[in-house]
VOGU-3710 file (C-alpha; in Angstrom, 3 decimals, decimal comma):
1> mtlaggpahw> -0,024/-0,056/0,069  1,460/3,305/-0,988  0,880/6,782/0,668  -2,058/8,444/-1,025  -1,735/11,833/-2,570  1,566/13,765/-3,013  2,677/17,442/-2,785  0,184/18,885/-5,043  -2,657/16,992/-3,346  -1,428/17,803/0,191
11> qaviaayqas> -1,068/21,600/-0,871  -4,520/21,607/-2,292  -6,167/20,092/0,723  -4,842/22,640/3,283  -5,555/25,639/0,994  -9,062/24,305/0,578  -9,338/23,809/4,303  -7,979/27,364/5,186  -10,357/28,967/2,720  -13,438/26,936/3,748
21> rrlptivagv> -13,036/26,946/7,339  -11,848/30,532/7,717  -8,558/29,684/9,458  -5,896/32,562/9,762  -3,041/30,074/9,034  -2,355/26,460/8,763  0,882/24,577/8,683  1,027/20,898/7,922  3,446/17,907/7,403  3,030/14,535/6,129
31> ldggelvwtg> 5,153/11,579/7,379  5,881/8,326/5,485  8,123/5,550/7,337  8,425/7,985/10,026  10,142/10,612/8,013  8,546/14,170/7,283  8,224/13,985/3,370  6,400/17,089/2,826  5,473/20,380/4,631  3,302/23,247/3,459
41> taggpttvdt> 1,391/26,228/4,713  -1,807/28,258/3,904  -3,091/31,638/4,925  -0,245/33,726/6,480  2,190/34,752/6,756  3,516/31,859/8,481  6,394/29,075/8,299  6,705/25,344/9,193  8,971/26,456/11,945  6,533/28,710/13,671
51> qyrvgsitkt> 5,319/27,618/16,961  1,719/27,058/17,611  -0,016/25,814/20,938  -0,740/22,209/20,533  -3,491/21,815/23,330  -4,278/18,338/24,278  -1,375/16,815/22,231  0,321/17,587/25,617  -1,791/14,820/27,148  0,025/12,140/25,146
61> mtavlvlqlr> 3,286/13,526/26,481  2,041/13,415/29,894  0,876/9,755/29,448  4,309/8,928/28,267  5,759/10,226/31,485  3,221/8,047/33,351  4,188/4,966/31,549  7,846/5,589/31,927  7,150/5,252/35,786  5,279/2,192/35,349
71> deglldlddp> 8,032/0,678/33,175  10,494/1,531/35,955  8,361/-0,182/38,527  7,391/2,911/40,435  3,647/2,639/39,961  1,083/0,334/38,585  -1,667/1,547/36,199  -4,279/0,056/38,466  -3,020/1,928/41,472  -5,587/4,437/43,072
81> lgrfipesgy> -4,745/8,028/42,581  -4,738/8,218/46,634  -1,394/6,360/46,761  0,334/9,357/45,250  -2,075/12,375/46,193  -4,013/11,049/49,278  -5,553/14,537/49,951  -7,379/14,400/46,600  -11,123/13,864/46,566  -10,596/11,562/43,583
91> rdvalrells> -8,308/9,357/45,591  -10,199/6,082/44,604  -9,910/6,494/40,860  -7,343/4,414/39,117  -4,250/5,790/37,066  -5,494/3,802/34,192  -9,003/5,245/34,325  -7,518/8,756/34,248  -5,442/7,927/31,272  -8,232/6,482/29,313
101> htagihsepa> -10,964/9,110/30,461  -13,115/6,477/32,142  -12,636/7,606/35,789  -16,070/9,562/35,539  -14,707/12,777/36,965  -15,967/16,000/35,275  -14,498/17,330/32,286  -13,343/20,758/33,390  -11,976/22,105/36,746  -14,179/24,271/38,741
111> gpwwersdgv> -13,777/28,030/38,342  -13,243/30,266/35,454  -12,548/28,746/31,841  -9,030/27,242/32,701  -7,929/27,422/29,026  -8,435/31,171/28,757  -7,302/32,100/32,274  -4,131/32,180/34,208  -3,957/29,181/36,255  -3,499/28,343/39,919
121> efdgllaand> -0,983/26,264/41,770  -1,940/22,603/42,336  -3,143/23,149/46,056  -5,582/25,605/44,654  -6,743/23,347/41,936  -7,167/20,398/44,360  -9,148/22,562/46,988  -11,628/23,706/44,125  -12,132/20,051/42,949  -12,843/18,043/45,923
131> gasavfgrgq> -14,244/15,137/44,349  -18,009/16,108/44,822  -18,704/16,717/41,183  -18,071/13,306/39,504  -20,487/12,893/36,675  -20,273/9,094/36,090  -19,246/6,041/38,304  -15,803/4,753/37,834  -15,350/2,606/34,520  -18,943/3,192/33,336
141> iyhysnlgfa> -18,249/5,386/30,258  -15,611/7,136/28,233  -15,927/10,899/29,447  -13,210/13,205/28,471  -11,542/14,868/31,394  -8,889/17,817/31,322  -8,878/17,649/35,096  -7,717/14,004/34,991  -4,420/14,958/33,222  -3,715/17,628/35,591
151> llgevvarlr> -3,800/15,003/38,449  -1,591/12,708/36,541  0,852/15,573/35,938  1,064/15,951/39,657  1,578/12,274/40,121  4,591/12,412/37,695  5,824/15,612/39,605  5,622/14,020/43,105  7,255/10,705/42,103  10,164/12,366/40,203
161> gtpwwevlta> 10,533/15,202/42,779  10,563/18,003/40,178  7,959/20,024/38,319  6,068/18,233/35,631  7,546/20,446/32,899  11,078/19,798/33,890  10,430/16,015/33,891  8,901/16,489/30,410  11,968/18,347/29,257  14,527/16,002/30,598
171> rvlapldmar> 12,780/12,686/29,859  11,014/13,326/26,406  11,962/16,579/24,647  15,835/16,413/25,323  16,176/12,840/24,249  14,049/13,222/21,164  15,714/16,598/20,420  12,408/18,590/20,249  14,248/21,918/20,798  11,310/24,066/19,414
181> tsylpeepaa> 8,861/22,603/21,817  8,439/24,859/24,926  6,068/25,734/27,894  5,368/29,326/26,692  5,781/30,656/23,266  9,167/31,141/21,665  9,637/33,435/18,525  8,700/32,857/15,924  5,264/31,894/17,303  1,747/32,287/15,930
191> qglsvhhyag> -0,691/34,656/17,617  -3,864/32,795/18,852  -6,979/34,143/17,090  -10,731/33,814/17,169  -12,694/34,547/14,041  -16,031/36,659/14,316  -18,532/34,185/12,881  -20,528/36,780/10,785  -17,880/39,600/10,181  -14,833/37,448/9,684
201> tltvepatdt> -12,802/39,896/11,822  -10,217/38,610/14,178  -10,060/38,610/18,084  -6,551/38,220/19,813  -6,671/35,170/22,271  -4,577/35,356/25,345  -1,543/33,132/25,577  -2,023/32,132/29,168  0,046/30,050/31,653  -2,359/27,329/32,941
211> ramapagqvw> 0,053/26,128/35,740  -1,481/23,092/37,455  -3,632/22,266/34,268  -0,521/22,547/32,013  -0,086/18,762/31,789  -3,492/18,827/30,013  -2,702/21,465/27,296  0,009/23,891/27,742  2,625/22,855/25,161  3,733/24,894/22,285
221> stvpdlavfl> 5,530/23,200/19,441  6,187/23,144/15,475  5,451/20,785/12,610  9,064/19,358/12,532  9,157/18,739/16,268  5,729/17,103/16,256  6,809/14,923/13,406  9,763/13,769/15,605  7,371/12,909/18,342  5,142/10,971/16,081
231> rflaeghpev> 8,156/8,978/14,719  8,740/8,153/18,420  5,228/7,059/18,827  5,641/4,666/15,929  9,096/3,280/16,661  9,976/4,072/20,232  13,146/5,367/21,510  15,694/3,748/24,012  15,764/6,740/26,402  12,203/7,339/26,450
241> ldrttlrema> 9,801/4,351/25,930  9,971/1,129/23,882  7,825/0,232/21,043  6,040/-2,481/23,155  4,790/0,035/25,762  3,707/2,486/22,987  1,636/-0,355/21,360  0,082/-0,867/24,723  -0,756/2,723/24,979  -2,483/2,682/21,569
251> vaqrpaaeyg> -4,979/-0,252/22,583  -8,576/1,263/23,055  -9,743/0,887/26,705  -13,214/1,043/25,650  -13,620/-0,060/21,849  -16,478/2,433/21,241  -14,501/5,358/22,369  -11,332/4,766/20,317  -9,151/6,092/23,018  -6,246/4,145/24,728
261> lgmrtgpvag> -3,711/5,281/27,423  -3,249/8,944/26,823  -3,840/8,838/22,946  -6,516/8,445/20,388  -6,607/5,414/18,314  -8,882/4,505/15,342  -9,088/3,817/11,466  -8,677/6,810/9,103  -8,075/6,574/5,236  -7,047/2,871/5,477
271> lqlvghlgsm> -4,507/3,498/8,268  -4,803/2,782/11,953  -3,843/6,317/13,241  -2,601/6,962/16,944  -1,894/10,377/18,561  -4,041/13,117/19,733  -6,113/16,250/18,664  -5,450/19,607/20,478  -7,295/22,838/21,037  -6,805/25,902/23,195
281> pgfqavavvd> -8,367/29,188/22,601  -6,891/30,650/19,446  -5,316/27,315/18,489  -6,263/23,725/17,024  -4,030/20,911/16,012  -3,655/17,217/15,069  -0,705/14,778/15,417  -1,410/11,163/14,356  0,634/8,226/12,974  0,282/4,728/11,886
291> qdngrglval> 2,528/2,676/14,163  3,108/0,090/11,375  4,301/2,064/8,573  5,008/5,576/10,023  2,483/7,425/7,918  0,815/10,282/9,516  -0,099/13,900/9,711  0,836/16,927/11,777  -1,356/20,198/11,281  -1,383/23,347/13,330
301> tngttgfagi> -3,673/26,276/12,998  -4,287/29,544/15,015  -8,066/29,580/14,798  -10,307/28,837/17,831  -12,827/27,156/15,739  -13,489/25,643/12,268  -10,740/22,765/12,396  -11,588/19,075/12,538  -8,142/17,155/12,778  -9,419/13,614/11,943
311> elaqrmlgdd> -11,596/14,981/9,061  -8,436/16,949/7,668  -6,316/13,515/8,114  -8,911/11,735/6,100  -8,621/14,348/3,387  -4,803/14,592/3,583  -4,015/10,936/3,552  -7,014/9,837/1,334  -7,335/10,085/-2,434  -9,657/12,895/-3,231
321> tpllakpwvp> -7,917/16,105/-4,361  -10,086/19,212/-3,927  -10,142/22,030/-6,278  -7,811/24,807/-5,821  -9,594/27,408/-3,361  -9,100/31,221/-3,057  -7,490/31,931/0,265  -9,663/33,237/3,160  -8,594/36,666/4,322  -9,713/38,040/7,562
331> satvpewvae> -11,681/41,150/7,484  -9,732/44,254/8,564  -12,907/46,388/8,663  -16,540/45,825/8,176  -18,508/48,445/6,031  -21,292/50,347/7,698  -23,758/49,128/5,270  -22,792/45,380/6,077  -22,640/45,701/9,816  -26,420/46,152/10,250
341> llgqwfwgns> -27,116/43,302/8,027  -25,128/40,585/9,501  -26,431/37,671/11,648  -29,214/35,142/11,287  -32,247/35,633/8,778  -35,173/33,410/8,079  -36,956/32,754/4,652  -40,042/31,535/6,201  -38,938/28,814/8,716  -35,655/28,271/6,928
351> afelrwhner> -32,538/29,795/8,840  -29,796/31,507/6,863  -26,693/33,148/8,165  -25,402/36,269/6,561  -21,634/36,724/6,865  -19,115/39,274/5,308  -16,444/36,978/3,581  -13,552/38,229/1,219  -15,327/41,491/0,558  -18,571/39,710/-0,412
361> lefhdvargs> -21,872/39,314/1,522  -22,672/35,629/1,824  -25,900/33,840/2,731  -25,156/30,397/4,211  -27,944/27,880/4,550  -27,844/26,720/8,061  -29,717/23,321/7,661  -27,554/22,237/4,625  -24,449/23,776/6,071  -23,559/25,342/2,625
371> laekfaapdv> -23,057/28,628/0,830  -26,386/29,463/-0,852  -25,748/33,089/-2,230  -23,120/35,752/-2,742  -23,783/39,470/-3,142  -21,140/42,177/-4,083  -20,923/45,603/-2,518  -23,205/48,232/-3,734  -22,712/49,460/-7,213  -22,594/52,961/-8,432
381> qgriigvsgy> -26,465/53,176/-8,235  -26,416/51,815/-4,560  -27,798/48,418/-5,482  -26,551/45,063/-3,834  -26,568/42,556/-6,720  -26,190/38,804/-6,433  -22,977/37,384/-7,933  -23,643/33,595/-7,402  -26,249/31,215/-6,304  -30,094/31,404/-7,108
391> hhgehlhvvr> -30,046/35,066/-6,653  -27,270/35,689/-9,183  -27,935/39,074/-10,915  -30,969/39,963/-8,652  -31,067/43,025/-6,437  -31,158/42,576/-2,657  -33,440/45,312/-1,256  -32,874/46,403/2,412  -36,342/47,499/3,472  -36,403/49,843/6,458
401> rpdgtvghle> -38,863/50,718/9,191  -40,050/54,235/9,675  -37,347/54,785/12,161  -34,667/53,820/9,739  -33,668/50,447/11,140  -33,655/47,600/8,866  -36,930/45,503/8,810  -36,446/42,872/6,378  -34,626/41,888/3,130  -36,282/41,242/-0,184
411> catfvytrvp> -34,687/39,637/-3,424  -36,784/38,519/-6,369  -39,994/37,978/-4,099  -37,850/36,135/-1,466  -38,317/37,859/1,901  -35,786/37,451/4,700  -36,724/38,245/8,250  -34,985/38,267/11,668  -37,617/35,743/12,967  -39,524/33,069/11,375
421> ydpdapipgg> -42,571/34,097/9,430  -42,415/37,701/10,681  -46,028/38,810/10,781  -44,987/42,500/10,041  -43,247/41,448/6,872  -44,542/40,505/3,461  -45,366/36,824/2,909  -42,186/35,108/1,732  -42,222/34,172/-1,814  -39,958/32,183/-4,136
431> hpa> -39,338/28,480/-3,853  -36,356/26,385/-2,582  -33,454/26,545/-4,778
//
């Protein structure tokens, strides 16, 4: 079996993905035989050596540290957490359950949104999460928990007698020569961004220090460094973990969940990919590899939403090449005539979103999840004319109330209102396209 695609295919996929998902930038790399055989970028400016926050890919690194301790005989995966953190309200859950997200503990720590807030030290985290908020019984169900990996990071720190990050640096990053992987961003590093859903403008996301929660999602890295990490997950490394232990980590603990010990596992594009997805405010990522043949994908982006790592892996490592796409460019400003039109509209009961995208006004069909219409900026006569879709060439009329505010929109007998079947607007005409 040969690796699907090639440089033209891979570049076309990330270009189409950047455009369709409105990602400020995306950097990616494809592996074959454990080697990085291609890298590319879309959006920009950016480079493959630019650091991005990798979010929960950090969890796989934390899991490696736990399995190192197991292989050294310093713990057993079925040990209760209380053996190492006796003051924890979750002292009865097993380390294996934390690694596989089957401990039943709640997904997020109590308090403000930890991913977007400066963190607290471990004593503060423990005090705010006393075990009273478990959502399932132990072993009942796969329930993803960021809090669980903060607890595992503390287990590592206590057994090694040094902070989690220092352990990770000494026992994983240094032996693998991952010199561009860091706790906080080191230039060149991407700015985390969030894209306004309707206007396409950008909001800067903070680069926080999550402290006690760091073992769940703090790390920053690059495509080349994560490619090295993926090769390690496939082949092992004498100073980190052997291949047998890594294969053990890749065995799904609950088959329906496709999650092993600190890593995702499952079939994609004819491969059995292991690794992890990652997200933090302003960033999303994927790093996955087939342990048998070293084929895999790293992709990093600096947008809060719009990215689906496994879907991208299917497209990158599968056979279908998309058409070349015009890159998406964030909106620097939103014209006054546009600002009052953005948001949700209804044709009868059917919902549409009106967005400003690449200097065009776009109607997106919510039910179909697809672009329906595009309109250009007003012409010299002040008319908003359709440039694609069913309304191509038609005039979009902005109908105002007596006080000057926008009441509804009309285009070739189609009537769009802010609420379904607005009794104060004309009966919507037209027919489904």
